[in-house]
N, C-alpha and C positions, 0 to 999 in steps of 0.2 A: 464918270460924270457925277453931277450932284445927286441924281436919283440913285445911282449905284452906291455912292457913299452913304446915302440915307439908309438904304437897305442893309448894307454891311453893319452899320452902327446899331441896328436894331435886332441883331441876332440874339438869341437867348441861349445861355450856356448853363450846364449843370455844375454847381459848385462841387469840387472833389471832396471826398470824405475818407476817413480811415477805413481800410478794408477789415470788416469784422466777421468775415465769413467763417473763420476758423474757430470762432467762439460759439459755444452752445448757448441756448436760451437760458439754461439753469445757471451757467457761469455768469452771464450778463446780469441775471436777476440778483446774484450775490454781490456783484460789483456795484450795480446801480440801483439797488433796492431803494424804494421810496424817493427816487429822483425822477424828475421830468426831463427826459433826454430826448432831444429832437433827432430825427433821422437826417438825411441829407436835405439841403434846401436848394431850390432852384433860384438863382439870381434873376432879377428882372430889371433890365436897363430902362431908364426913362426914355420915352419916345419923343425926344425934343425936336426931331426933324420932320415929324409928320405934318402934312399940310393941314392947316386949320381954317375954318370958315372965318370970314371977316367979322361976322357978328354971331354972338352966341346967345340964344334966347334962353331964359330961365325955364327950368322944368317945373311944370305945375305940381303943387304938393299932392302926394298920393292920397287917395280917398281912404279915410279911416274905415276899416271893415267893422261890421256889427259884431258885438261881443259874441263869442262862440257859446253855443248852448252846451253846457257840460252834461255828460251822460248821467242818467239816473241810475244806471247799473254799471258802474266802472268795473273793468276787467283788468286782470294782470296778463299782459300780452308779451310773448317772448318770440321774437323773430330770430330764426337760425339761418345763417347765410354765409357762403364762402366769401362774399364781398360786402363791403359797407363803405360807401363814399362819405367823406373824402379820404378815409384811411386806406381803402383798397377798392379797386374798380377796374374792370375790363369792358364794361358796357352798362346796359340799362339795369341789370340786377343790382349793381352797387348803388346806382342813383336812387332806385326805389327804396332800398333798405336804409339808405342814408336819410331820406326825406319823409316818407310816409309815417314812420314812427313818431316823428316830431309833431305831425298834425294830430295823430291819435292821442298823444300826451296832452296836447292843448285841449282836447275834448274831455279830459279828466281821467284818462286811463293810465295805469302804471305800466310803462313800456320798457322792455329790455331788448337789445340786439346782441347776438352772440356771433362773433366771426373770428377767424384765425388772427393771431398776432404775427403778421408778416414782417414787421419792423418795430423799432422802438418809437412808438407813437407819443408825441408830445402831449402831456396832460393825462396819459393813462398810467395809473399807479399799480404797483404790485399789491395784490390783496393778501398775499402770504397764505392763501388758501390753495391746497392741492388736492386733487382727487385721482383715483385710479381709473384709467380709461384703456381697456384692453391690455392691461398689464403695464401700462406706461404711466408715469407720474406726470400729471398735467397741471399747470398753474393757470391762474386767472388774473388779468389786469383789468382795471375798471376806470372809467371816466364818466361823470355825469355832465351831459351837455345838452342844452336846449330842452331840459326836462326828461331826457331819455338816458337810461342806464346803458352805456356802451361797454360791453364785456368782450375781452379778447382772450382766446384760448392760446396759452403759451406752451410751445414745445419745439425742440429743434427741427422736427419735420416741417415746420412752417418757417420759423425765424432763421435757421441756419441755411435753408435752401433758397429763400426768395430775396429777402432784404429789400424792402421798399416797394414803391409803386412801379411795378415792372410789366404792366399790361398782361399779356397772355402768359407770362412767365409765372403767374400764380399757379398755373396748372401744368406748364411745360415750357421748354425753351422756345418753342414756336408752335404754331397751329399744326395739328396732325402729328405731333411728337410729344405727347403728354408724359409727365413723370411716371416712371414704371411703378412707383409706390403710391399712386394716388388712392388706390383702394385702402391701403393702410392709413394714409393721412386722414382721409375724410371719414372712415369708420371710427377712428379714434376721436375725431372732432365731434361726430354725432353723439357718441357716448358721453363725452365731456359736456356737451351742450345740454343734454338732458339732466345731468347732475347739477348744473350751475344754479338753477332756481332754488334748490334746497341747500346746496353747499354754501352759497353766498348769503348766509343768514341775515347779515346786517342790511341787506337790500330789501328784505321783507316780501319775498315772492311766495315761497313754499310750493306745494304740490298743485294747488287749484289754479292752474294757469291755462292760457290758450297759446299753444305753440303754433307758429307759422313757419313751416319748412319751405325753403326756396331752392328749386332746381335740384338736379340729381345729387349734388354734393352733400345735401342735408336730407335726402329722401329716406335715409335709414331711420330718421327720428320717429316717424309714425310707426315704422315696423318694430323698432325696439320697444316703444311704448306698448304696442299691441301684443307682442310676443314675449316680452320679458317682464316689464314693470306691472302691467295690469294683472296678469296671472299671479304675481307676488303680492297683490293688494296695495300697490303703490301707484300714484297718479291716477287713481280710479275716477276722479272727477275731471281730470284734465282732458282737453280736446286738442286735436291737431289738424290744421289745414295744410294741404300740399299745394304749393303755388309754383307754377312753371312760367318762366320768362322766355323760353325757347325750347320747344319740344324736340328739336333736332339733337339736343345734347341730353343723352339718357343714362350715361354711366353703364355702358355695356362692357362686360369683361368675360374672359374665359371662365368656365365653371370653377367655382370656388367653394370650399367647405363652409357651411354656415357658421361653424365655430370661429372662423377667421373674423367674422363680423360680430362675434359675441351673441349669436342667435342659435336657437335650437334647430336641428337639422330639418324639422318639420316645416320650417319657414321656407325651405328651398322651392316649393311649388310656386310661391308668389314671385320668385325671381326668374323662373324658367322662361327662356326666350330662345328663339332660333332665327338666324339670318344667313345670308349667303356669303359672309365674310369669314375667311379662314384665319384671321388674326384681329387683334385690336391695335389701334394706332397709338403707340407710345414710343419712347426714345429708343427702345430696342427694335421695334418694327415700325418705323415711321411711315406715314402716308407719302405717296409720290407727290412731288411739287406740282405737277400738272393736273393732279386729281384723277388721273386715269388709272384705275385699278383693274387688275385682271381677275376674272371670276371663273371658277371651275365648274359651276353649276351644282355644286353640292350644298347641303344645308348643315350649318354648324350650330352647336348648342352654346348658349351664353347665359350669363346672369344679367339681369337688367334692373338696376337700382330704381329707376324712375317708375317702372311698372310696379315694383313692390311697394313703392311709396303711394301710388294711386290706390292700390288695393287695400292698404291698411290705414289710410287717412280717414278722418271724419267728414272731410269735404275737400273737393278739388277745385282749385281756382286758377285763373290765368289773367293776363293783363289787358284784355279788351274783349268786348262782347262778340265782335265779328271773328276774332281769332278762335274763341271758344267754339263757335259754330264750325269753322273751317276744320279744326283738328279732330272734330268728331265725325266729319263727313266722309272721309276716305282714308285709305292706307297711305296714299301719297302725302296728303296734308297732315295727317296724324302721325306720320313716320312710323307706321305699323303699330301704333298704340291706340288707334281709334276704337277698336273693339273693347280694349281694356277700359277705356274711359266710359263707354256705354255700360259695361258690366259693373263698374264701380259707382254707378249712379249719376254719371254725367259730370260736366265741368261748367263752372260759372265764370263769366268774364266781368272784370271791373277795369274800366279804362284808366290808365295811368295819368297821374298829374305830373307836374314838374316843379322844381325848386326855384322860386323866383328870387332867391337870395343871390345865387351865382349868375342866373340869367335874367337880368333886369336892365333894360336900356337906360333907365333913369339913374342907375347906380353903378353901371359897368365901369370898372377901373381901367379897362383896356381901350375904351373909345374916348376920343377927345371931346366930343360934344354929346353930353347926355340928353336923352329925349324921352318923351312919353307920348301918349295918344294925341295930345294937343299940339305937339311939335314934331310929329313923326316925319313930315315931309322935309323939314329943314335938317333934322337930326340924321336922317338916312342919306341926305345929300352930302353932308360932311363926312359921314362914315364911308360912303362910296369913294369919295376922293382919297381918303386915307388908305382904303383897301387897294385902290389902283396904284397908288404910289408904293405901297408896301410890296406888292408882287411884280411891279415893273410893267404894268399895263398903261396904255395912254390915258391921260386924265380927260375922259370924255363923259360929261354928265348925261348925255343923251343915249349912251350905249346901254342896252339891257345886260346886266351881269347875272349869269347863272352860276350858282355855287354848289359845291358838294363837300360834305364833311363826313368822314366815316372810314370804316375798314375797307380795304381794297380786296374784295372777295366776291365770289359768284352770288352768294345769298343777297348781297346788297345791290346786285345788278350792275356791278362795275364793268363787266365785260360788255354788256349792252351799251353802257354809257360811253365807253372808250370808242366804240364804233360809231355811236351817234354824234359825238362832238364834231368831227370833221364835216359831216353832212350838215349839221346845224349851222356851223360857221359859214358854210357856203350858202345856205338858205337865208340866213339873217346876217348879212355882211358886217354890220356894225356891232354884232353881239360880242361879248367877252365871257370867258369861262375861267373860274378859279376852282381847283380841286385840291383838297387837303386830305391826306390819309396815308396809312401804312397797312401792310397786310402781306399777301402772298408775294414772294419775290418776283414771280412772273408778271404780276400786275403792277408791281412797283416799277419794273423795267418798261412796261407798256405806257405807264403814266409819264415816265421820264422821256420816252420817245415822243409822246404826244406833245409834251411841253416844248421839245426841241423843234418839232415839225410845224406847230401852229402858233404863229406870233400872238394871236389873240386868246391863247389858252395858257394859263399859268398852272402848272402841276407841281405841287410841293409834297415831296415824300418824306414826311416826318410828323411827329406829334408836336403840336404847338398850341397851347391854350390861347395865347394872345391872338394868333392868326385865326383860330376857330371863332373867336368873338368878332374879329374884324369882318370875317365872311358873313357871319350871322347878321351883323348890323349893316354891312355895306353892300351885300348882294341884293338884287331886286327879286330874284327867284332862288329857291333852294330845291335842288333835284333829289328825289328819293325814289330811284327806280328798282326798289327791292323785289326780289322774287317772292319772298315771304317776310313779313314783319309783324311779330306778335303785337306790339303796340307802336313802338318808335317814340323817341323823345326829341329827335332832331327837328321834326316838323313842328313840334310844340314850341321849341326854342325859337325857330324861325318866326312863327306867327306872333310870339311875344314881342318880337322886334319889328313887326310890321313887314316882314319879308314873306312873300307869297310862295307857298310850297307847290311843287309839281311832283305828284306822287303816283306810284303804281297802285292799282286798286286791289289791295290785299290787307288782311289782318286789321290792325288798329288804325291804319291809314284811312280805311273806309269810315271808321267811327269818328275820326278827328278832323278830316278835311272835306269840306263840302264843295262839290264842283260848281265853279262859277261864282261862289260866294266867299270862300276862304282859300281857294286854291284850284288846281287843275288836276284831273285824273287822266293818266295815259293808258288805263286798262290793266288787266292782269298779265303778268309775264309768264312765259313757259317756265315751269319749276326746274327743269333739267337742262334744256338745250338753249343755245344761242341762236335765235331765229331772226331772220331779216325782218319779219313782220313786227317784232318787238322793237327792233332798232328804228324802223320807220315810224312806229307809234310814238316813240320818245321824241324823235325829231319833229314830227307834226305837232305834238302837244306843246313842245317848247316854242316852236315857231308861232303857234296861235297865241301863246302867252306874250311873246315878244310884240305881236301885233297890237295887243292891248296896252303895252307899256307906253307911257307918256300920254295916256288918255284918261278920262274920268273913270273908266272901268277899273283900271289898275289902282288909281288913287282910292277908290271906294273899297276895293278888296284889301288893300294894305291897311286902311283904317279899321275895317271890320276885324281883320286878324289881330291887331294890337289891342282892340277893345275887349277881347275875350278874357275871361278868368280861366286860365289853364293851370292854376295851382292845384295843390292837393286838397284844397278846402272841400270841394264837392265830392271827389272820389273817396275821401276819408269817411264821409257820411255813409257811403254804401259799404265800405269796409267794416265800419262799426256795426251796421245792421246785419251784415253777413256773419260776422264773428259772434254777435249776440244770438243770432238764430242758431248757430252751431253749438254755442256753449250753454245757453239757457233752454234751448229746445222750444223757443217761442217763434211763431211765424212773424216775419218782419217785411212781408211783401210790400205793404204800404210805404214804409220808410225807404225801402230800396227803390221803389218806383218814382220817388221824388227826385232822384238823382238821374239825370239824362246825359247821354253822350254829347260832346261838343257840337256835332252837326245838327242836333235837334234844336239847338239854340241859335244857330248861325244866322238864320233869316231875321229873327227878332233883333239881334245885335246889329245886323246890317241896316235895319230900318232907322236906327238912331246914330249910326257911326258917322 
């Protein structure tokens, strides 16, 4: 039929490219030195058959923001991260390192990001500068973009292994099966990253910098600074913040000689850790697909990179205020590092912002009718019709659509959601559900089965940027049933589009979504088990939201959501104050207190929305 033809014509295909896996990064540098070579490109077909509204209202011009106040004490800030969007990304880490530095640069700081060169990034040039990192010759590529120095560490351990934006393959072929040489890869990366500010002389950074290490992959940076460089009289004025985006990922490995990391053996105490696992989950000893591991009741010694990073940093940070409280409160929520955080002086939370460049309904290239807060009702109506057509659901403007975008795994509460959807569709007969995601094979199969069993549920098992934008704009509600969520960006994207989030009460979701004003809370989910009570709570909350749909209550909530400033503008002020406090040693409590979490401003915004 016409709808089926429409859907087929709008599939997105990857353009094939030459297989370059057999070439080392050094070989490629010699062949393509000083060339701007693009990696593979994804073709995007024009969406000519999407339903369009009869009338398209012009989007009101964006409000011109006030001129940013430049810092009176500009710093040289160096972010070290395994991911940096849009060049590399598996989740929120890449988004943060891609966008926060831009905002700090706008405030007058000199900012560099350092990440691995997983592919031949267009615009990144070979600097011809090489350094020794744990006995390996490592190169640097560089691109200046939006005021930020983007530096990429070049070595075959990254380039020959990954090749491009491959999701979790940055760390392993699949979740629970990491590359066996990840210790070698990221230890080398950390050493190279520390040398970059002084080796890349033309960029003008030097030793007096503020390092921001991110997650376990770069958590050796504060350790190397503290145990190797400072005792040698180098980087003595430099400071390093250790930032975590998800404390569940810690870099636990079997006992390893400190010399492997380029550290003195005396550093071993900082890495010492014990747990009940008799192996680490890599490609040689992968985790079971069902997640059910057998334990023998014994305790096994490990090294823990993140623990060492916490103990050697000048300040520990995370991505929301509530998450900072949670992970310091118990072994379960702190994943056995709660005591370490307390001993290290605690951890401070700064709520993430989002990048309005990619996620902006007024400029979104994937939706047919752009809109802003003055045209949100008409814009979302058009986007809803396009979404329904895209996924094969009935074109019903009165049906409340519940969307989900994300990884299919237990952390995200997907097992809870899979059981809740059939009950929700019985409770709210005219409801529709659209789920987009990839993840565990077992959950992908469950989603495919749900799609086949429920006519009003469209389950799409793939990664699709266009469909993610369709759902964000066209859904009425976005479900976020996470068991834990350090901050979460998906609910920010939803609110930016006037889509009302329905969230679990955990982590940064508590800081960003206010019950009854900018969304709905379904309560906290059990961190480990699939409980009927959690399934019922999700059904009841979604049903309550559906009851508000097509009423002034929903219209008000949608208008309040889209009227918020959820960009990095405000969080960057707190980041600046926090780094100033660490680097200059001056208290910045007043400056930090001026930046509040989104829920603190929600009622005020609602009054005028």
